[in-house]
MARKENU-31418 format. One line per field, with one value per residue (C-alpha): residue number from 1; residue in one letter; chain; y, x negated, z. Coordinates in Angstrom, 3 decimals, decimal comma. Each point is the difference from the previous one (the first is absolute). Last residue first. Layout:
BEGIN
i (NUM;...)
aa (A;...)
ch (A;...)
py (Y;...)
px (X;...)
pz (Z;...)
! end
This chain:
BEGIN
i (302;301;300;299;298;297;296;295;294;293;292;291;290;289;288;287;286;285;284;283;282;281;280;279;278;277;276;275;274;273;272;271;270;269;268;267;266;265;264;263;262;261;260;259;258;257;256;255;254;253;252;251;250;249;248;247;246;245;244;243;242;241;240;239;238;237;236;235;234;233;232;231;230;229;228;227;226;225;224;223;222;221;220;219;218;217;216;215;214;213;212;211;210;209;208;207;206;205;204;203;202;201;200;199;198;197;196;195;194;193;192;191;190;189;188;187;186;185;184;183;182;181;180;179;178;177;176;175;174;173;172;171;170;169;168;167;166;165;164;163;162;161;160;159;158;157;156;155;154;153;152;151;150;149;148;147;146;145;144;143;142;141;140;139;138;137;136;135;134;133;132;131;130;129;128;127;126;125;124;123;122;121;120;119;118;117;116;115;114;113;112;111;110;109;108;107;106;105;104;103;102;101;100;99;98;97;96;95;94;93;92;91;90;89;88;87;86;85;84;83;82;81;80;79;78;77;76;75;74;73;72;71;70;69;68;67;66;65;64;63;62;61;60;59;58;57;56;55;54;53;52;51;50;49;48;47;46;45;44;43;42;41;40;39;38;37;36;35;34;33;32;31;30;29;28;27;26;25;24;23;22;21;20;19;18;17;16;15;14;13;12;11;10;9;8;7;6;5;4;3;2;1)
aa (S;L;L;M;E;L;I;A;K;Q;V;H;L;R;N;E;A;Q;D;F;V;I;S;H;I;G;E;I;I;E;D;T;I;E;E;G;R;H;A;P;L;C;H;M;I;L;Y;D;K;K;A;H;S;L;L;E;R;N;I;Q;Y;P;R;F;I;T;I;R;R;E;Y;E;E;E;K;G;M;S;T;W;V;D;T;Y;I;I;D;A;E;R;V;A;I;I;P;D;H;Y;L;K;I;R;D;G;A;E;S;L;G;R;R;L;I;E;G;D;P;E;Y;G;E;P;C;A;L;H;L;F;I;P;L;K;V;A;A;N;V;W;S;N;A;V;N;N;G;D;G;I;Y;A;V;T;I;G;E;F;C;G;K;K;E;T;I;T;F;I;D;S;L;I;Q;C;P;H;L;L;D;T;L;G;N;I;V;P;I;T;A;Y;R;A;F;E;E;V;T;E;Q;K;F;T;R;I;V;V;G;D;L;Y;R;S;M;V;R;A;T;D;A;I;T;E;G;R;G;L;Q;T;D;K;S;S;L;F;L;A;L;G;G;L;Q;Y;I;G;V;E;F;S;I;R;T;R;T;S;S;K;D;F;I;L;G;L;T;K;G;R;L;P;Q;Y;S;K;G;K;K;H;V;Q;K;L;Y;T;A;R;S;L;I;A;E;I;E;A;R;S;L;D;Y;I;S;L;L;H;K;M)
ch (A;A;A;A;A;A;A;A;A;A;A;A;A;A;A;A;A;A;A;A;A;A;A;A;A;A;A;A;A;A;A;A;A;A;A;A;A;A;A;A;A;A;A;A;A;A;A;A;A;A;A;A;A;A;A;A;A;A;A;A;A;A;A;A;A;A;A;A;A;A;A;A;A;A;A;A;A;A;A;A;A;A;A;A;A;A;A;A;A;A;A;A;A;A;A;A;A;A;A;A;A;A;A;A;A;A;A;A;A;A;A;A;A;A;A;A;A;A;A;A;A;A;A;A;A;A;A;A;A;A;A;A;A;A;A;A;A;A;A;A;A;A;A;A;A;A;A;A;A;A;A;A;A;A;A;A;A;A;A;A;A;A;A;A;A;A;A;A;A;A;A;A;A;A;A;A;A;A;A;A;A;A;A;A;A;A;A;A;A;A;A;A;A;A;A;A;A;A;A;A;A;A;A;A;A;A;A;A;A;A;A;A;A;A;A;A;A;A;A;A;A;A;A;A;A;A;A;A;A;A;A;A;A;A;A;A;A;A;A;A;A;A;A;A;A;A;A;A;A;A;A;A;A;A;A;A;A;A;A;A;A;A;A;A;A;A;A;A;A;A;A;A;A;A;A;A;A;A;A;A;A;A;A;A;A;A;A;A;A;A;A;A;A;A;A;A;A;A;A;A;A;A)
py (4,437;2,422;-2,334;-2,526;2,491;2,531;-2,664;-1,222;3,574;0,495;-3,071;1,339;3,553;-0,805;-2,324;3,047;0,733;-3,541;0,127;3,132;-1,482;-3,202;0,557;-2,808;1,430;3,320;3,340;-0,388;-1,433;2,560;2,848;-1,082;-1,061;1,194;3,327;0,623;-0,021;0,980;-2,232;0,723;-2,891;-3,500;-1,377;-3,423;-1,668;-3,537;-2,620;-2,479;-0,078;-0,577;2,890;0,843;2,171;1,787;1,882;1,306;0,991;2,146;-0,389;2,390;-1,612;1,168;3,588;-0,415;1,599;2,989;0,821;-0,639;2,761;2,511;-0,822;-0,191;3,288;-1,429;-2,692;0,782;-1,629;-2,788;0,418;-3,031;-0,471;-3,524;-3,167;-3,481;-2,789;-2,851;-3,640;0,373;-2,607;2,311;3,252;-0,122;-1,031;3,013;2,314;-0,514;1,034;-3,115;-1,047;-3,356;-0,851;-3,599;-1,298;0,196;1,550;0,340;0,957;2,002;1,794;0,821;1,273;2,083;1,491;0,904;1,439;2,194;-0,730;0,535;3,447;-0,080;-2,251;0,574;-2,141;-3,179;-2,095;-3,444;-1,157;-3,503;-0,233;-2,699;2,497;1,446;0,611;1,116;2,547;1,561;0,291;1,680;2,418;1,030;0,470;2,283;1,940;0,603;-2,240;2,183;-1,746;-3,241;-2,383;-3,371;-1,971;-3,787;-1,900;-3,291;0,598;3,293;-1,525;0,204;2,108;3,221;-0,069;-1,367;2,592;2,744;-1,249;-0,196;3,658;0,923;-1,471;1,755;3,435;-0,473;-0,887;3,095;-0,134;1,878;3,674;-0,517;-0,808;-0,397;-2,006;-0,859;0,420;-1,780;1,654;0,038;2,111;0,389;-2,744;0,614;3,663;-1,112;-2,441;2,559;2,603;-2,615;-0,684;3,526;2,142;0,150;-1,515;-1,047;-1,719;0,131;-2,071;0,417;3,665;2,305;-1,590;-1,574;3,444;1,029;-2,930;0,204;3,720;-0,314;-2,696;1,896;2,957;3,439;2,230;2,456;-2,208;-2,723;2,555;-0,882;1,499;1,048;-3,636;-0,936;-1,445;-1,595;-1,263;-2,950;-1,181;-3,480;-1,920;-2,517;2,171;2,937;-1,874;-1,039;3,400;1,720;-2,926;-0,173;3,786;0,481;-2,907;0,607;3,733;0,810;2,784;-0,895;0,960;-1,666;-1,017;-1,517;-0,620;-2,634;0,458;-2,825;0,477;-2,486;-2,283;-3,087;1,991;-2,214;1,682;-1,995;1,434;-3,432;1,195;1,003;-3,311;-1,838;2,319;-0,676;-3,698;-0,009;2,381;-2,467;-2,838;2,164;1,178;-3,562;-1,118;2,523;-1,043;-3,684;0,779;1,618;3,715;2,085;-0,186;1,724;3,057;2,488;-1,478;0,045;-2,343;-3,192)
px (-6,958;2,100;2,560;0,668;-0,297;2,226;2,663;-0,056;0,305;2,942;1,676;-0,415;1,090;2,987;1,000;1,205;2,745;1,362;0,081;1,976;2,531;0,576;3,765;2,251;0,606;1,306;-1,674;-0,195;3,547;1,828;-1,725;1,364;-1,989;-0,189;1,614;0,867;-3,594;-2,396;-2,725;-3,710;-0,559;-0,867;3,396;0,542;2,873;-0,064;2,673;0,769;3,712;0,194;1,380;3,608;0,618;-3,234;1,855;2,661;-2,561;-2,052;-2,786;1,329;0,262;3,684;-1,266;-2,701;1,897;1,332;-3,252;-1,870;1,905;-0,599;-3,818;-0,858;-2,062;-1,963;-1,507;-3,634;-0,239;2,526;3,813;1,805;-2,301;-1,157;1,709;-0,718;2,121;-2,181;1,176;2,534;2,711;2,996;-2,039;-0,092;3,685;1,131;-2,339;1,824;-2,042;-2,060;-3,471;-1,456;-3,587;-0,799;1,851;-3,111;-3,046;-1,995;2,729;2,166;-3,071;-1,238;3,426;0,165;-3,474;0,691;3,448;-1,078;2,439;3,787;1,553;2,156;2,695;-0,246;-2,499;0,174;-3,246;-0,177;-3,580;-0,959;-3,564;-2,513;-2,741;-1,626;3,129;2,035;-2,735;0,228;3,809;-0,519;-2,459;2,660;2,527;-2,438;-0,775;3,674;3,051;2,202;2,207;0,110;-3,000;1,134;-3,083;0,367;-2,704;-1,093;-3,667;-0,572;-0,897;0,705;3,216;-1,046;-3,811;0,257;2,617;-2,259;-2,902;2,366;0,924;-3,728;-0,626;3,104;-1,211;-3,551;1,378;2,076;0,707;1,547;0,186;-3,387;-1,052;-3,189;-1,554;-3,432;-3,210;-3,227;-3,274;-1,545;2,752;0,764;2,578;1,338;0,837;1,775;2,128;0,888;0,996;1,871;2,256;1,244;1,144;-2,788;-1,326;-3,580;-2,099;-3,739;-3,047;-3,633;-0,322;-2,679;-1,264;3,349;1,546;-1,929;0,979;3,647;0,171;-1,503;2,539;2,883;-0,876;-0,550;2,993;0,288;1,909;-2,415;-2,627;0,706;1,639;3,335;0,628;-0,154;-3,199;-0,204;-3,484;0,272;-3,001;-1,062;-0,307;2,863;2,190;-0,715;0,792;3,438;0,836;-0,428;1,699;2,913;0,413;0,058;2,252;2,425;0,584;-0,467;0,385;-0,808;-3,136;-2,190;-3,686;-1,184;-3,741;-1,447;-3,493;-2,012;-2,641;1,540;2,216;-0,293;1,265;1,750;0,635;2,214;3,307;1,613;2,736;-2,599;-1,688;3,264;1,073;-3,383;0,447;3,560;-1,125;-2,759;2,574;2,353;-2,745;-1,222;3,532;0,208;-3,299;1,011;3,291;-1,923;-0,015;0,428;3,830;-0,305;-1,070;-2,924;-2,233;-3,499;-3,050;1,915)
pz (8,772;-2,006;-1,686;2,795;2,893;-1,788;-0,740;3,586;1,264;-2,358;1,545;3,564;-0,732;-2,165;2,873;1,955;-2,536;0,044;3,825;-0,463;-2,497;1,942;0,304;1,116;3,360;-1,363;-0,464;-3,762;0,009;2,113;-1,715;-3,302;-2,999;-3,655;0,738;3,669;1,032;-2,880;1,012;-0,602;0,082;-1,206;1,244;1,607;1,795;1,279;-0,490;2,763;-0,223;-3,775;-2,106;-1,058;3,078;-1,103;-2,688;2,384;2,732;-2,336;-2,591;-2,768;-3,387;-0,685;0,215;-2,700;-2,958;2,033;1,714;-3,238;-1,903;2,706;0,275;-3,676;0,069;2,952;-2,296;0,527;3,416;0,250;0,176;1,438;2,933;0,763;1,102;1,245;1,416;1,179;0,682;-2,870;-0,791;-0,283;-0,639;-3,870;-0,437;2,068;-1,908;-3,300;-3,080;0,209;-1,111;1,129;0,469;1,384;-3,145;-2,146;1,575;-3,246;-2,519;2,409;1,268;-3,480;-1,040;3,184;-0,467;-3,622;0,828;2,996;2,820;-0,487;0,190;-3,198;1,628;3,767;1,835;1,964;-0,024;1,564;0,440;1,117;1,197;-1,034;-0,623;-3,250;-2,041;3,064;0,759;-3,494;0,327;3,410;-1,599;-2,472;2,786;1,793;-3,159;-0,693;-0,743;2,258;2,564;1,912;0,137;1,408;1,148;0,334;1,901;-1,445;0,877;1,916;3,275;3,746;-0,430;1,868;-0,615;-3,500;-0,839;1,253;-2,179;-2,957;0,716;0,250;-3,436;-1,319;1,100;-1,233;-3,501;-0,695;-3,771;-2,937;1,174;1,580;3,560;2,003;-2,760;1,238;-2,043;0,905;-1,201;-3,447;-1,382;-3,797;-0,318;3,513;-0,870;-3,127;1,978;2,548;-2,538;-1,984;2,962;-0,404;2,861;2,669;3,206;-0,484;2,612;-0,810;1,147;0,918;-0,948;-1,442;-3,258;-0,720;0,313;-3,072;-2,147;1,074;-0,627;-3,436;-1,013;1,454;-2,128;1,478;-0,907;2,810;2,493;-0,481;0,982;3,654;3,009;-1,651;-0,962;3,689;1,384;3,513;0,989;2,432;2,043;1,050;3,277;-0,566;2,375;-2,333;-3,204;1,604;1,454;-3,463;-1,780;2,330;0,188;-3,762;-0,827;2,769;-0,361;-3,747;-2,549;-3,584;-2,021;2,461;-0,445;3,203;-0,090;2,383;1,405;1,491;2,682;2,430;-1,879;2,191;3,052;2,566;3,375;2,269;1,418;0,287;-2,364;-2,589;0,039;-0,365;-2,938;-1,670;0,262;-1,363;-2,807;-0,961;-0,376;-2,001;-2,334;-0,444;-0,740;-2,747;-1,485;0,108;-1,690;-2,827;-0,447;-3,252;0,301;3,372;-1,931;0,012;2,738;-1,303;-0,159;1,273)
! end
C-alpha cells in the first residue's frame, strides 16, 4: 500500500491489517502510553474543503505518533494561483513525508499521487471518503464482534460516503442495502462495478423500509453535501421519506445500531431522538477516525 486513494485499491488483507493496527493503537492510547514511531515525520494537510473530524483527527493523530502536521488551505499555497498539481506534488515530496488531501475532484488526488514520491491519503473528495468508511468498519467490528456477514443499510443520498460503502462491500463479505431516491443513487460506474463484483451482496432500493428490515447497521449522511447548497430546498422535499426516525426504525430488527458520519443536520436526515438514543454509536464512530487514521499513517509513513 503506497497511497490510500480508494478502498477499492486495497486488498482484504490490507484492510484487516489497518483494523488490527487500529485496535492496538487504541489500546495504547487508552492506557495513556506514549508511542511515537513517526518522530521527525511531517504530514501536510492540503484542504480545499472545510473540516472538523478529518482535520482534527489527522492533526492529533500525527502528533500522538510523534510527528508534526502542517495545515495548508488553497489560499496558503501557489495552487491557488495556478501552479500545477504535478509541480506542487514534486516540490512537496522534497519537504514532507506524507500528504492528506481534502478537495473536490477525485482526479486531483489521483494526479497528485502520480507525481508524488511520498504517500498520499484521500481525506475526502466529491466521489469518495475512504478513511471514513475504514473507521466505520472498525467501529462495526468493535460493536458486533466482526464485519463478516453484517448487513449495512445506507439510507439517503448516493454521495461519496455511499460510493465508498459500495467499494467496501466489494472487498469485504459485507451485505449493503442502499435506499436512495430516484436520480440520487451512487455513482453509476462505481455501482455497476459493485453489483458486478459483489453480486447479490449489494442491493439498491428506493424504499427505505425494505432496506432497513434485515439491517444490523442503519447508516445515513446529510442530504445536501458541500458544493450542492443551491439544491437544498429541492433535496429537503425529495429526501423527506428517507429520514431516520422512529417510524422507519419500527420496521428494523431490535438490535440495530445507528451510524452517521457527521456533521448531522438534526431534524433533516435524522431526528434528535434517534441520534441521542440507545442504538446510536455515532460518537464512538467519530472517535474511531483518530485510531484508524493513526494506523494508516503508521503504515504509510513508517
